[in-house]
TORNUKOL-856535 format. One record per residue: residue number from 1; residue in one letter; chain; x, y, z of N, C-alpha, C, O in turn. Coordinates in nm, 4 decimals, m for minus. Example, Ala and Ser with C-alpha at 12.3 -4.5 7.8 and 13.67 -1.06 7.14 Angstrom:
BEGIN
(r 1 A A (1.3190 m0.5690 0.7800) (1.2300 m0.4500 0.7800) (1.3200 m0.3300 0.7800) (1.4236 m0.3319 0.8465)) (r 2 S A (1.2850 m0.2250 0.7080) (1.3670 m0.1060 0.7140) (1.2900 0.0030 0.7870) (1.3409 0.1138 0.8039)) 
//
This chain:
BEGIN
(r 1 X A (9.2945 6.6963 16.3461) (9.2935 6.5583 16.3896) (9.3792 6.4747 16.2956) (9.3884 6.5040 16.1764)) (r 2 X A (9.4407 6.3723 16.3486) (9.5254 6.2882 16.2651) (9.4555 6.1576 16.2320) (9.3638 6.1148 16.3021)) (r 3 X A (9.4996 6.0965 16.1261) (9.4504 5.9678 16.0824) (9.5588 5.8667 16.1155) (9.6773 5.9002 16.1141)) (r 4 X A (9.5194 5.7427 16.1453) (9.6187 5.6434 16.1843) (9.7314 5.6335 16.0827) (9.8482 5.6277 16.1211)) (r 5 X A (9.6993 5.6313 15.9555) (9.8008 5.6468 15.8524) (9.7903 5.7929 15.8138) (9.6822 5.8386 15.7767)) (r 6 X A (9.8963 5.8656 15.8212) (9.8919 6.0092 15.8035) (9.8436 6.0495 15.6644) (9.9041 6.0131 15.5635)) (r 7 X A (9.7345 6.1246 15.6607) (9.6757 6.1708 15.5350) (9.6039 6.3023 15.5610) (9.5737 6.3368 15.6752)) (r 8 X A (9.5774 6.3746 15.4535) (9.5074 6.5025 15.4676) (9.4039 6.5168 15.3563) (9.4184 6.4615 15.2474)) (r 9 X A (9.2996 6.5925 15.3873) (9.1929 6.6211 15.2917) (9.2211 6.7576 15.2301) (9.2421 6.8555 15.3016)) (r 10 X A (9.2215 6.7637 15.0966) (9.2562 6.8866 15.0251) (9.1520 6.9131 14.9166) (9.1113 6.8219 14.8447)) (r 11 X A (9.1093 7.0391 14.9056) (9.0200 7.0772 14.7961) (9.1027 7.0977 14.6696) (9.2121 7.1538 14.6746)) (r 12 X A (9.0499 7.0520 14.5563) (9.1181 7.0655 14.4282) (9.0468 7.1733 14.3459) (8.9259 7.1653 14.3240)) (r 13 X A (9.1204 7.2717 14.3017) (9.0642 7.3788 14.2192) (9.0252 7.3236 14.0818) (9.0894 7.2311 14.0322)) (r 14 X A (8.9203 7.3797 14.0199) (8.8806 7.3336 13.8867) (8.9955 7.3332 13.7857) (9.0008 7.2470 13.6979)) (r 15 X A (9.0863 7.4283 13.7980) (9.1982 7.4356 13.7042) (9.2971 7.3197 13.7197) (9.3831 7.3001 13.6338)) (r 16 X A (9.2858 7.2433 13.8280) (9.3758 7.1299 13.8509) (9.3081 6.9933 13.8330) (9.3705 6.8897 13.8559)) (r 17 X A (9.1812 6.9929 13.7923) (9.1072 6.8671 13.7775) (9.1761 6.7753 13.6770) (9.1906 6.6558 13.7026)) (r 18 X A (9.2187 6.8296 13.5631) (9.2832 6.7458 13.4610) (9.4083 6.6773 13.5150) (9.4352 6.5622 13.4805)) (r 19 X A (9.4840 6.7455 13.5981) (9.6071 6.6876 13.6531) (9.5773 6.5774 13.7547) (9.6514 6.4795 13.7639)) (r 20 X A (9.4701 6.5930 13.8300) (9.4354 6.4973 13.9349) (9.3508 6.3811 13.8811) (9.3505 6.2721 13.9382)) (r 21 X A (9.2798 6.4055 13.7717) (9.1818 6.3091 13.7211) (9.2355 6.1661 13.7084) (9.1670 6.0734 13.7515)) (r 22 X A (9.3536 6.1438 13.6520) (9.4018 6.0050 13.6407) (9.4151 5.9343 13.7761) (9.4103 5.8114 13.7824)) (r 23 X A (9.4316 6.0109 13.8837) (9.4490 5.9537 14.0170) (9.3166 5.9248 14.0875) (9.3135 5.8487 14.1842)) (r 24 X A (9.2074 5.9847 14.0399) (9.0777 5.9676 14.1067) (8.9732 5.9017 14.0180) (8.8680 5.8603 14.0667)) (r 25 X A (9.0004 5.8916 13.8906) (8.9003 5.8413 13.7958) (8.8445 5.7058 13.8397) (8.7235 5.6841 13.8332)) (r 26 X A (8.9299 5.6157 13.8836) (8.8858 5.4833 13.9270) (8.7868 5.4939 14.0428) (8.6834 5.4270 14.0418)) (r 27 X A (8.8171 5.5771 14.1423) (8.7292 5.5923 14.2578) (8.5933 5.6471 14.2156) (8.4893 5.5983 14.2599)) (r 28 X A (8.5950 5.7480 14.1303) (8.4707 5.8109 14.0866) (8.3906 5.7145 13.9990) (8.2686 5.7048 14.0126)) (r 29 X A (8.4577 5.6447 13.9111) (8.3901 5.5494 13.8229) (8.3186 5.4407 13.9041) (8.2047 5.4052 13.8736)) (r 30 X A (8.3841 5.3891 14.0053) (8.3209 5.2874 14.0905) (8.2001 5.3446 14.1627) (8.0990 5.2762 14.1788)) (r 31 X A (8.2099 5.4686 14.2061) (8.0995 5.5312 14.2779) (7.9791 5.5541 14.1861) (7.8666 5.5187 14.2211)) (r 32 X A (8.0027 5.6128 14.0694) (7.8901 5.6433 13.9805) (7.8308 5.5178 13.9172) (7.7193 5.5223 13.8651)) (r 33 X A (7.9024 5.4070 13.9206) (7.8473 5.2825 13.8665) (7.7254 5.2374 13.9463) (7.6476 5.1548 13.8985)) (r 34 X A (7.7077 5.2900 14.0662) (7.5927 5.2561 14.1499) (7.4801 5.3586 14.1389) (7.3833 5.3511 14.2145)) (r 35 X A (7.4904 5.4535 14.0471) (7.3913 5.5617 14.0388) (7.2727 5.5278 13.9486) (7.1864 5.6126 13.9260)) (r 36 X A (7.2676 5.4057 13.8972) (7.1574 5.3621 13.8093) (7.1443 5.4525 13.6872) (7.0339 5.4747 13.6374)) (r 37 X A (7.2560 5.5043 13.6395) (7.2546 5.5872 13.5199) (7.2220 5.7336 13.5426) (7.2161 5.8110 13.4471)) (r 38 X A (7.2006 5.7730 13.6678) (7.1662 5.9132 13.6950) (7.2814 6.0080 13.6665) (7.2596 6.1224 13.6265)) (r 39 X A (7.4026 5.9616 13.6868) (7.5199 6.0457 13.6608) (7.6303 5.9558 13.6056) (7.6473 5.8418 13.6489)) (r 40 X A (7.7035 6.0088 13.5106) (7.8127 5.9334 13.4514) (7.9467 5.9981 13.4807) (7.9543 6.1102 13.5310)) (r 41 X A (8.0511 5.9259 13.4483) (8.1871 5.9720 13.4749) (8.2164 6.1050 13.4054) (8.2742 6.1952 13.4661)) (r 42 X A (8.1771 6.1176 13.2794) (8.2042 6.2417 13.2052) (8.1257 6.3592 13.2618) (8.1744 6.4723 13.2603)) (r 43 X A (8.0047 6.3344 13.3117) (7.9274 6.4429 13.3720) (7.9945 6.4923 13.4997) (8.0017 6.6127 13.5241)) (r 44 X A (8.0431 6.3997 13.5801) (8.1143 6.4386 13.7025) (8.2336 6.5261 13.6663) (8.2545 6.6319 13.7258)) (r 45 X A (8.3112 6.4816 13.5689) (8.4296 6.5581 13.5283) (8.3905 6.6971 13.4776) (8.4543 6.7963 13.5128)) (r 46 X A (8.2870 6.7041 13.3960) (8.2413 6.8332 13.3425) (8.1980 6.9271 13.4552) (8.2344 7.0447 13.4556)) (r 47 X A (8.1208 6.8755 13.5502) (8.0734 6.9604 13.6599) (8.1873 7.0057 13.7508) (8.1826 7.1154 13.8065)) (r 48 X A (8.2894 6.9217 13.7659) (8.4071 6.9619 13.8437) (8.4849 7.0703 13.7702) (8.5277 7.1688 13.8303)) (r 49 X A (8.5030 7.0512 13.6394) (8.5776 7.1505 13.5605) (8.5057 7.2853 13.5558) (8.5703 7.3900 13.5525)) (r 50 X A (8.3734 7.2830 13.5556) (8.2967 7.4072 13.5499) (8.2884 7.4763 13.6860) (8.2476 7.5920 13.6951)) (r 51 X A (8.3271 7.4050 13.7913) (8.3189 7.4619 13.9256) (8.1831 7.4422 13.9905) (8.1617 7.4856 14.1036)) (r 52 X A (8.0912 7.3772 13.9204) (7.9582 7.3519 13.9753) (7.9654 7.2548 14.0939) (7.8939 7.2706 14.1929)) (r 53 X A (8.0529 7.1544 14.0822) (8.0788 7.0602 14.1900) (8.2214 7.0796 14.2387) (8.3046 7.1361 14.1678)) (r 54 X A (8.2500 7.0324 14.3608) (8.3805 7.0528 14.4228) (8.4444 6.9159 14.4511) (8.3783 6.8234 14.4984)) (r 55 X A (8.5735 6.9058 14.4210) (8.6478 6.7829 14.4461) (8.7379 6.8003 14.5678) (8.8129 6.8974 14.5784)) (r 56 X A (8.7289 6.7048 14.6587) (8.8207 6.6957 14.7712) (8.8930 6.5627 14.7570) (8.8306 6.4612 14.7258)) (r 57 X A (9.0232 6.5621 14.7794) (9.0996 6.4378 14.7716) (9.1667 6.4111 14.9052) (9.1931 6.5023 14.9835)) (r 58 X A (9.1933 6.2839 14.9289) (9.2690 6.2415 15.0458) (9.4091 6.2084 14.9964) (9.4271 6.1225 14.9100)) (r 59 X A (9.5074 6.2769 15.0518) (9.6463 6.2583 15.0103) (9.7246 6.1942 15.1238) (9.7276 6.2454 15.2358)) (r 60 X A (9.7873 6.0827 15.0936) (9.8718 6.0123 15.1905) (9.9986 6.0946 15.2091) (10.0694 6.1220 15.1122)) (r 61 X A (10.0278 6.1338 15.3316) (10.1411 6.2223 15.3585) (10.2768 6.1620 15.3234) (10.3627 6.2312 15.2687)) (r 62 X A (10.2967 6.0357 15.3537) (10.4273 5.9737 15.3298) (10.4606 5.9602 15.1818) (10.5735 5.9866 15.1405)) (r 63 X A (10.3626 5.9191 15.1023) (10.3881 5.8953 14.9599) (10.3404 6.0102 14.8710) (10.3754 6.0163 14.7532)) (r 64 X A (10.2601 6.1016 14.9276) (10.2007 6.2126 14.8529) (10.1068 6.1622 14.7417) (10.0845 6.2314 14.6424)) (r 65 X A (10.0525 6.0411 14.7599) (9.9619 5.9827 14.6628) (9.8171 6.0097 14.7020) (9.7828 6.0138 14.8202)) (r 66 X A (9.7330 6.0281 14.6006) (9.5898 6.0427 14.6231) (9.5330 5.9047 14.6516) (9.5482 5.8128 14.5711)) (r 67 X A (9.4675 5.8901 14.7663) (9.4136 5.7600 14.8059) (9.2623 5.7616 14.8256) (9.2041 5.6612 14.8666)) (r 68 X A (9.1987 5.8741 14.7970) (9.0542 5.8838 14.8088) (9.0042 6.0121 14.7467) (9.0795 6.1079 14.7297)) (r 69 X A (8.8756 6.0131 14.7127) (8.8160 6.1316 14.6513) (8.6697 6.1450 14.6929) (8.5984 6.0459 14.7087)) (r 70 X A (8.6270 6.2699 14.7100) (8.4881 6.3011 14.7424) (8.4456 6.4155 14.6515) (8.5130 6.5182 14.6435)) (r 71 X A (8.3324 6.3966 14.5826) (8.2758 6.5007 14.4967) (8.1516 6.5542 14.5659) (8.0617 6.4785 14.6022)) (r 72 X A (8.1477 6.6864 14.5838) (8.0406 6.7491 14.6606) (7.9774 6.8615 14.5796) (8.0455 6.9337 14.5068)) (r 73 X A (7.8473 6.8745 14.5934) (7.7772 6.9920 14.5444) (7.7055 7.0547 14.6637) (7.6552 6.9837 14.7508)) (r 74 X A (7.7011 7.1839 14.6674) (7.6381 7.2546 14.7789) (7.5050 7.3127 14.7346) (7.4904 7.3590 14.6215)) (r 75 X A (7.4077 7.3098 14.8253) (7.2820 7.3801 14.8010) (7.2240 7.4254 14.9344) (7.2616 7.3759 15.0406)) (r 76 X A (7.1328 7.5195 14.9263) (7.0734 7.5772 15.0467) (6.9307 7.5303 15.0664) (6.8535 7.5191 14.9711)) (r 77 X A (6.8965 7.5029 15.1922) (6.7586 7.4838 15.2369) (6.7325 7.5931 15.3392) (6.8238 7.6673 15.3757)) (r 78 X A (6.6119 7.6033 15.3844) (6.5783 7.7097 15.4795) (6.6667 7.7043 15.6037) (6.7126 7.8084 15.6508)) (r 79 X A (6.6912 7.5855 15.6572) (6.7671 7.5738 15.7818) (6.9052 7.5125 15.7665) (6.9745 7.4923 15.8662)) (r 80 X A (6.9466 7.4827 15.6449) (7.0752 7.4154 15.6259) (7.1451 7.4597 15.4989) (7.0820 7.4993 15.4009)) (r 81 X A (7.2762 7.4520 15.5032) (7.3621 7.4591 15.3846) (7.4119 7.3161 15.3674) (7.4947 7.2690 15.4453)) (r 82 X A (7.3616 7.2474 15.2657) (7.3861 7.1049 15.2487) (7.5078 7.0807 15.1601) (7.5196 7.1371 15.0513)) (r 83 X A (7.5972 6.9964 15.2083) (7.7069 6.9436 15.1265) (7.6576 6.8067 15.0797) (7.6592 6.7099 15.1557)) (r 84 X A (7.6141 6.7998 14.9542) (7.5596 6.6760 14.9005) (7.6719 6.5993 14.8321) (7.7334 6.6495 14.7381)) (r 85 X A (7.6984 6.4787 14.8785) (7.8048 6.3959 14.8227) (7.7517 6.3267 14.6981) (7.6646 6.2401 14.7057)) (r 86 X A (7.8058 6.3663 14.5830) (7.7643 6.3092 14.4554) (7.8420 6.1829 14.4218) (7.7907 6.0958 14.3517)) (r 87 X A (7.9649 6.1719 14.4708) (8.0482 6.0531 14.4479) (8.1549 6.0480 14.5555) (8.2025 6.1511 14.6029)) (r 88 X A (8.1916 5.9265 14.5934) (8.2945 5.9085 14.6954) (8.3624 5.7738 14.6727) (8.2974 5.6761 14.6353)) (r 89 X A (8.4920 5.7694 14.6955) (8.5617 5.6421 14.6795) (8.7043 5.6472 14.7284) (8.7617 5.7545 14.7473)) (r 90 X A (8.7605 5.5302 14.7484) (8.8996 5.5197 14.7888) (8.9163 5.4763 14.9320) (8.8209 5.4368 14.9991)) (r 91 X A (9.0391 5.4844 14.9772) (9.0724 5.4477 15.1144) (9.0269 5.5573 15.2104) (9.0017 5.6708 15.1701)) (r 92 X A (9.0172 5.5223 15.3336) (8.9832 5.6149 15.4425) (8.8386 5.6641 15.4388) (8.8041 5.7581 15.5105)) (r 93 X A (8.7536 5.6027 15.3568) (8.6166 5.6518 15.3424) (8.5449 5.6572 15.4769) (8.4758 5.7549 15.5059)) (r 94 X A (8.5600 5.5553 15.5581) (8.4905 5.5545 15.6870) (8.5855 5.5675 15.8056) (8.5475 5.5383 15.9189)) (r 95 X A (8.7061 5.6101 15.7808) (8.8008 5.6340 15.8884) (8.7578 5.7586 15.9652) (8.7353 5.8633 15.9046)) (r 96 X A (8.7461 5.7489 16.0965) (8.6957 5.8613 16.1763) (8.7839 5.9849 16.1675) (8.7327 6.0969 16.1674)) (r 97 X A (8.9148 5.9671 16.1602) (9.0043 6.0818 16.1483) (8.9876 6.1529 16.0156) (8.9826 6.2757 16.0098)) (r 98 X A (8.9790 6.0744 15.9084) (8.9556 6.1318 15.7759) (8.8220 6.2025 15.7722) (8.8107 6.3140 15.7213)) (r 99 X A (8.7201 6.1365 15.8270) (8.5860 6.1949 15.8262) (8.5837 6.3253 15.9039) (8.5175 6.4208 15.8633)) (r 100 X A (8.6546 6.3298 16.0142) (8.6633 6.4525 16.0932) (8.7264 6.5658 16.0115) (8.6794 6.6795 16.0151)) (r 101 X A (8.8328 6.5336 15.9380) (8.8960 6.6344 15.8513) (8.7990 6.6815 15.7432) (8.7881 6.8010 15.7157)) (r 102 X A (8.7289 6.5857 15.6825) (8.6318 6.6212 15.5790) (8.5239 6.7127 15.6355) (8.4856 6.8108 15.5718)) (r 103 X A (8.4750 6.6808 15.7549) (8.3745 6.7660 15.8196) (8.4276 6.9074 15.8405) (8.3564 7.0046 15.8149)) (r 104 X A (8.5505 6.9196 15.8862) (8.6100 7.0513 15.9070) (8.6195 7.1291 15.7762) (8.5905 7.2486 15.7723)) (r 105 X A (8.6599 7.0612 15.6698) (8.6715 7.1269 15.5387) (8.5339 7.1704 15.4891) (8.5190 7.2815 15.4383)) (r 106 X A (8.4339 7.0844 15.5030) (8.2987 7.1186 15.4576) (8.2393 7.2319 15.5406) (8.1729 7.3204 15.4868)) (r 107 X A (8.2631 7.2291 15.6712) (8.2168 7.3389 15.7576) (8.2803 7.4703 15.7154) (8.2138 7.5739 15.7148)) (r 108 X A (8.4083 7.4673 15.6800) (8.4761 7.5910 15.6391) (8.4201 7.6454 15.5080) (8.4417 7.7618 15.4743)) (r 109 X A (8.3483 7.5610 15.4342) (8.2808 7.6058 15.3121) (8.1361 7.6432 15.3404) (8.0595 7.6696 15.2477)) (r 110 X A (8.0984 7.6455 15.4671) (7.9652 7.6899 15.5065) (7.8635 7.5799 15.5256) (7.7490 7.6089 15.5602)) (r 111 X A (7.9003 7.4549 15.5046) (7.8042 7.3451 15.5175) (7.7626 7.3257 15.6625) (7.8434 7.3387 15.7545)) (r 112 X A (7.6353 7.2944 15.6807) (7.5836 7.2618 15.8138) (7.5451 7.1152 15.8249) (7.5228 7.0654 15.9352)) (r 113 X A (7.5368 7.0447 15.7107) (7.5088 6.9013 15.7134) (7.5610 6.8367 15.5852) (7.5888 6.9042 15.4861)) (r 114 X A (7.5733 6.7051 15.5901) (7.6177 6.6257 15.4754) (7.5054 6.5302 15.4399) (7.4466 6.4665 15.5273)) (r 115 X A (7.4759 6.5206 15.3104) (7.3755 6.4258 15.2632) (7.4280 6.3557 15.1388) (7.5243 6.4004 15.0765)) (r 116 X A (7.3644 6.2471 15.1043) (7.3976 6.1753 14.9818) (7.3041 6.0575 14.9654) (7.2411 6.0133 15.0615)) (r 117 X A (7.2950 6.0070 14.8446) (7.2167 5.8871 14.8167) (7.3131 5.7694 14.8152) (7.4145 5.7724 14.7455)) (r 118 X A (7.2814 5.6661 14.8922) (7.3714 5.5514 14.9036) (7.2921 5.4213 14.8946) (7.1702 5.4185 14.9112)) (r 119 X A (7.3655 5.3148 14.8678) (7.3084 5.1810 14.8723) (7.2892 5.1400 15.0181) (7.3464 5.2003 15.1089)) (r 120 X A (7.2093 5.0383 15.0387) (7.1821 4.9893 15.1735) (7.3103 4.9517 15.2476) (7.3248 4.9822 15.3660)) (r 121 X A (7.4034 4.8856 15.1782) (7.5280 4.8438 15.2428) (7.6111 4.9640 15.2875) (7.6719 4.9606 15.3945)) (r 122 X A (7.6144 5.0704 15.2065) (7.6887 5.1908 15.2446) (7.6171 5.2629 15.3584) (7.6819 5.3227 15.4443)) (r 123 X A (7.4856 5.2578 15.3598) (7.4092 5.3177 15.4690) (7.4473 5.2536 15.6022) (7.4664 5.3233 15.7019)) (r 124 X A (7.4583 5.1214 15.6035) (7.4989 5.0512 15.7261) (7.6411 5.0913 15.7662) (7.6691 5.1146 15.8837)) (r 125 X A (7.7295 5.0988 15.6680) (7.8682 5.1356 15.6958) (7.8768 5.2774 15.7527) (7.9481 5.3013 15.8501)) (r 126 X A (7.8046 5.3703 15.6921) (7.8103 5.5096 15.7369) (7.7385 5.5331 15.8688) (7.7620 5.6342 15.9350)) (r 127 X A (7.6518 5.4414 15.9073) (7.5862 5.4566 16.0378) (7.6893 5.4526 16.1509) (7.6646 5.5056 16.2592)) (r 128 X A (7.8053 5.3897 16.1259) (7.9127 5.3880 16.2253) (7.9698 5.5278 16.2489) (8.0302 5.5548 16.3527)) (r 129 X A (7.9496 5.6172 16.1497) (7.9938 5.7571 16.1640) (7.8776 5.8469 16.2058) (7.8859 5.9693 16.1952)) (r 130 X A (7.7702 5.7858 16.2529) (7.6496 5.8540 16.3029) (7.5648 5.9176 16.1942) (7.4877 6.0093 16.2224)) (r 131 X A (7.5772 5.8708 16.0705) (7.4821 5.9125 15.9678) (7.3484 5.8483 16.0011) (7.3437 5.7345 16.0478)) (r 132 X A (7.2411 5.9200 15.9776) (7.1058 5.8695 16.0008) (7.0356 5.8524 15.8667) (7.0485 5.9356 15.7769)) (r 133 X A (6.9619 5.7440 15.8550) (6.8836 5.7227 15.7335) (6.7724 5.8259 15.7300) (6.6920 5.8353 15.8228)) (r 134 X A (6.7683 5.9027 15.6233) (6.6734 6.0126 15.6126) (6.5522 5.9743 15.5300) (6.4388 6.0048 15.5670)) (r 135 X A (6.5760 5.9078 15.4185) (6.4661 5.8709 15.3296) (6.5139 5.7615 15.2358) (6.6303 5.7217 15.2377)) (r 136 X A (6.4235 5.7150 15.1555) (6.4562 5.6186 15.0510) (6.4289 5.6879 14.9184) (6.3172 5.7337 14.8941)) (r 137 X A (6.5294 5.6958 14.8330) (6.5113 5.7584 14.7021) (6.4541 5.6578 14.6039) (6.4985 5.5432 14.5972)) (r 138 X A (6.3555 5.7020 14.5283) (6.2998 5.6198 14.4222) (6.2957 5.7029 14.2954) (6.3103 5.8250 14.3000)) (r 139 X A (6.2756 5.6366 14.1817) (6.2772 5.7091 14.0550) (6.1748 5.6485 13.9598) (6.1619 5.5264 13.9511)) (r 140 X A (6.1027 5.7337 13.8890) (6.0127 5.6935 13.7819) (6.0496 5.7773 13.6603) (6.0434 5.9001 13.6656)) (r 141 X A (6.0873 5.7133 13.5527) (6.1339 5.7821 13.4322) (6.0140 5.8250 13.3474) (5.9503 5.7419 13.2827)) (r 142 X A (5.9842 5.9534 13.3482) (5.8697 6.0059 13.2738) (5.8884 5.9981 13.1228) (5.7909 6.0014 13.0477)) (r 143 X A (6.0125 5.9878 13.0785) (6.0364 5.9748 12.9349) (5.9857 5.8412 12.8837) (5.9642 5.8250 12.7635)) (r 144 X A (5.9666 5.7468 12.9716) (5.9205 5.6135 12.9319) (5.7902 5.5782 13.0026) (5.7597 5.4604 13.0217)) (r 145 X A (5.7136 5.6794 13.0415) (5.5946 5.6549 13.1231) (5.4892 5.5710 13.0524) (5.4259 5.4878 13.1174)) (r 146 X A (5.4669 5.5891 12.9198) (5.3664 5.5083 12.8497) (5.4044 5.3611 12.8543) (5.3198 5.2738 12.8740)) (r 147 X A (5.5313 5.3358 12.8359) (5.5822 5.1989 12.8389) (5.5572 5.1341 12.9755) (5.5203 5.0169 12.9839)) (r 148 X A (5.5776 5.2118 13.0819) (5.5642 5.1581 13.2170) (5.4196 5.1477 13.2623) (5.3861 5.0604 13.3424)) (r 149 X A (5.3350 5.2339 13.2130) (5.1979 5.2384 13.2634) (5.0973 5.1712 13.1717) (4.9790 5.1669 13.2056)) (r 150 X A (5.1387 5.1186 13.0572) (5.0424 5.0599 12.9626) (4.9622 4.9471 13.0254) (4.8427 4.9351 12.9984)) (r 151 X A (5.0239 4.8646 13.1079) (4.9503 4.7554 13.1705) (4.8600 4.8018 13.2844) (4.7742 4.7265 13.3305)) (r 152 X A (4.8792 4.9262 13.3298) (4.7946 4.9791 13.4379) (4.6656 5.0381 13.3838) (4.5693 5.0540 13.4588)) (r 153 X A (4.6614 5.0705 13.2567) (4.5428 5.1333 13.1984) (4.4327 5.0284 13.1793) (4.4564 4.9183 13.1296)) (r 154 X A (4.3126 5.0667 13.2204) (4.2015 4.9735 13.2038) (4.1319 4.9990 13.0703) (4.1223 5.1134 13.0258)) (r 155 X A (4.0834 4.8925 13.0064) (4.0123 4.9109 12.8780) (3.8817 4.9819 12.8997) (3.8163 4.9621 13.0021)) (r 156 X A (3.8423 5.0646 12.8048) (3.7156 5.1394 12.8161) (3.6072 5.0716 12.7392) (3.4938 5.1195 12.7368)) 
//
């Protein structure tokens, strides 16, 4: 499928992450800034270099410039091979042609569904691509549990 502005989705091998990093760092940094500290820029880079996570980039055909990036980790459930989007950014994020290419690439890696944690505004945007809201993620930091629960304890 083609995109209105000609572009293609390409997987980047771990050995090429350093060469591509200056072109995607901004996109990834903006994405992880919404993770509430769960993942940082250096962790994303480390996991990409180790091959634990996979980087896909969107390359504009005319200029050969990277205009978008998607970081994915794969895991298995009983009925699905999940492509979990850990970070995403850049142009063409919600372009149907780009998304179709991304789906084809993820399917070729064995994925049967795509998931990710997003903000409410991104959830609304992605609903245009038929993403369905699955759940609401919440977090309680057990390393600071005494601090958080001290006011909940009743005096004896």
